[in-house]
C-alpha positions in Angstrom: 153.6 192.2 168.4 154.1 191.5 164.8 152.9 194.2 162.5 150.3 194.0 159.9 148.1 191.2 161.0 144.9 191.4 159.0 141.6 192.1 160.9 138.1 191.7 159.1 135.5 194.0 160.9 131.9 193.2 160.5 129.9 196.2 161.8 127.8 199.2 161.3 129.1 202.6 160.2 129.0 205.6 162.5 128.6 209.0 160.8 130.2 210.8 163.6 133.3 208.7 163.5 133.4 208.0 167.1 132.1 204.4 167.1 131.4 201.4 164.8 133.5 200.8 161.8 135.3 204.1 162.0 136.4 203.5 165.6 137.3 199.9 164.7 139.5 201.0 161.7 141.3 203.5 163.7 142.0 201.3 166.5 143.3 198.4 164.4 145.4 200.9 162.4 146.9 202.5 165.5 148.1 199.0 166.7 149.8 198.5 163.5 147.5 196.0 161.9 145.5 196.2 158.6 141.7 196.6 158.6 139.2 195.3 156.3 135.4 195.9 156.5 132.0 194.5 155.9 129.5 197.2 156.7 126.3 195.9 158.1 124.3 199.2 158.4 124.7 202.9 157.9 123.7 205.0 161.0 122.9 208.6 161.1 124.3 209.5 164.5 126.5 211.8 166.6 127.9 211.4 170.1 124.5 212.1 171.6 122.4 209.5 169.9 121.2 207.7 166.9 118.8 209.5 164.4 118.2 206.6 162.1 119.7 203.2 160.9 119.9 202.2 157.3 120.4 198.4 156.9 122.5 196.8 154.2 121.0 193.7 152.8 122.1 190.4 154.4 123.2 189.1 151.0 125.5 192.1 150.4 127.1 191.8 153.7 127.7 188.1 153.1 129.2 189.1 149.7 131.6 191.7 151.4 132.8 189.0 153.9 133.5 186.4 151.4 134.9 188.4 148.5 137.3 190.3 150.9 138.5 187.1 152.5 138.9 185.4 149.3 141.7 187.9 148.4 143.0 189.0 151.8 142.6 186.1 154.4 141.9 187.7 157.9 144.0 186.6 160.9 141.1 187.4 163.1 137.5 188.8 162.8 135.8 191.4 165.0 131.9 191.3 164.9 129.8 194.5 165.9 126.3 195.5 164.9 124.2 192.9 163.4 120.7 194.4 163.3 118.5 191.5 161.9 118.0 187.9 162.0 118.7 187.6 158.3 122.0 189.3 158.7 123.0 187.2 161.7 122.2 184.0 159.6 124.2 185.2 156.7 127.1 186.2 158.7 127.0 182.7 160.4 127.1 181.1 157.0 130.0 183.3 155.9 132.0 182.5 158.9 131.6 178.9 158.2 132.8 179.3 154.6 135.9 181.4 155.3 136.8 179.3 158.3 138.5 181.8 160.6 139.3 180.5 164.0 139.8 183.9 166.0 136.5 185.7 166.3 135.6 188.4 168.7 131.9 189.2 169.2 130.9 192.7 170.6 127.1 192.3 170.8 126.0 195.8 170.0 122.3 196.0 170.9 121.6 199.5 172.3 123.2 202.9 171.5 124.4 205.1 174.4 121.5 207.2 173.7 119.0 204.6 174.2 118.3 203.7 170.5 117.8 200.0 169.9 120.0 198.5 167.2 119.0 195.1 167.0 115.6 193.2 166.9 114.6 190.4 169.3 114.6 187.7 166.8 118.2 188.4 165.9 119.0 188.3 169.7 117.6 184.8 170.0 119.7 183.6 166.9 122.9 185.1 168.3 122.3 183.3 171.6 121.4 179.9 169.8 123.8 179.9 166.9 126.6 182.6 167.0 127.8 182.7 170.7 129.2 179.1 170.5 131.0 179.8 167.4 133.2 182.9 168.7 136.4 182.9 170.7 135.1 185.8 173.0 132.0 187.7 173.7 132.4 191.2 175.2 128.9 192.5 176.3 128.4 195.7 178.5 126.1 195.3 181.3 122.9 196.1 179.5 123.8 193.7 176.8 124.6 191.0 179.3 121.2 191.5 180.9 119.5 191.2 177.5 121.4 188.0 176.7 121.1 186.4 180.0 118.0 187.8 181.8 120.1 188.6 184.9 119.6 192.1 186.5 123.0 193.3 187.1 123.6 195.6 190.0 127.0 194.7 191.2 130.1 192.5 190.4 128.6 189.3 191.6 125.7 189.7 189.2 128.2 190.3 186.4 130.0 187.0 187.4 126.5 185.2 187.3 125.7 186.7 183.9 129.1 185.6 182.6 128.5 181.9 183.9 125.1 182.0 182.0 126.9 183.1 178.8 129.2 180.1 179.2 126.3 178.0 179.6 124.9 179.2 176.4 128.1 178.1 174.8 130.4 181.0 174.9 134.2 179.9 175.1 135.3 183.2 176.8 133.4 186.1 178.2 134.4 189.6 179.1 131.5 191.5 180.8 132.3 195.1 180.8 131.6 197.0 184.1 131.6 200.7 183.0 127.7 201.0 183.5 128.1 200.2 187.3 128.1 203.3 189.6 131.7 202.7 191.2 134.8 204.6 191.8 136.8 202.0 189.8 135.7 200.0 186.8 135.8 196.2 187.0 135.7 194.0 184.0 135.0 190.3 184.4 137.0 187.8 182.3 135.5 184.0 182.5 136.1 180.9 180.6 135.3 177.3 181.6 138.8 177.0 183.3 140.0 180.7 184.1 138.7 183.7 185.9 140.0 187.2 186.3 138.7 190.7 187.3 140.5 193.5 185.6 140.2 196.6 187.8 140.9 200.1 186.2 140.5 203.8 187.2 137.4 205.5 186.3 138.0 208.5 184.2 135.7 211.4 184.7 134.6 212.2 181.2 131.4 212.5 179.0 133.5 211.1 175.9 132.6 207.5 176.1 131.1 207.3 172.7 132.5 204.2 170.9 134.7 202.9 173.9 133.2 199.4 173.5 134.1 199.1 169.9 137.5 200.4 170.5 138.1 198.0 173.3 136.8 195.0 171.2 138.9 195.8 168.2 142.0 196.3 170.3 141.4 192.9 171.9 140.9 191.3 168.5 144.1 193.0 167.2 146.3 191.8 170.1 144.7 188.3 169.8 145.5 188.2 166.1 149.2 188.9 166.7 149.6 185.8 169.0 148.6 187.0 172.4 146.4 184.6 174.5 142.8 185.7 174.8 143.1 186.6 178.4 146.3 188.5 177.7 144.6 190.3 174.8 141.8 191.3 177.1 144.3 192.9 179.7 146.2 194.8 176.8 143.0 196.0 175.2 141.7 197.4 178.5 145.0 199.1 179.2 145.0 200.4 175.6 
């Protein structure tokens, strides 16, 4: 993997350092690449839950993206928390202007403690206008349920939800299976022409805060360095 590919991270800040922008920067850096950021919100949280969310204005988020990319052109973009419809719309405009092809969307919607991090109007815009513009979307089971309306209780439900995301315009989907009650974790990769189930051992730990952010940032980094999107998912899961 070539060193120092450049990743632009568009996501919220986590004051506890375990998720969000902080986890993204740590992951990208540990894999030898360079992280830039556009902060979408400041959260007051720790590993047990979110106390409050302070949004950054949509215009300032757009300015961060465009001004940063004007100087340091990203090889890939990772998108995390987008908490309002205005933010989603401005991010879409920004992506069109800077014209980066490799984009990973981690549709952060609900914190581990149950706090909602996005409003319903923003979810509708993501489904209608953003999903079809990214290379890969990486929802966990609760997020996949919100986006597709499918109640997920097993692997077949995960596959059905992945197909529905393809129908919504997604090019590639990775539905993460960590929320299922199973001995091993199955993550479903799906595109219009390919399909793969990644099976991993389940680790008995309470330290799961930020695992989704870390995974999507690892995938983005491997993808930015020339791996195929399917191989990047494989390497990201193993990371």
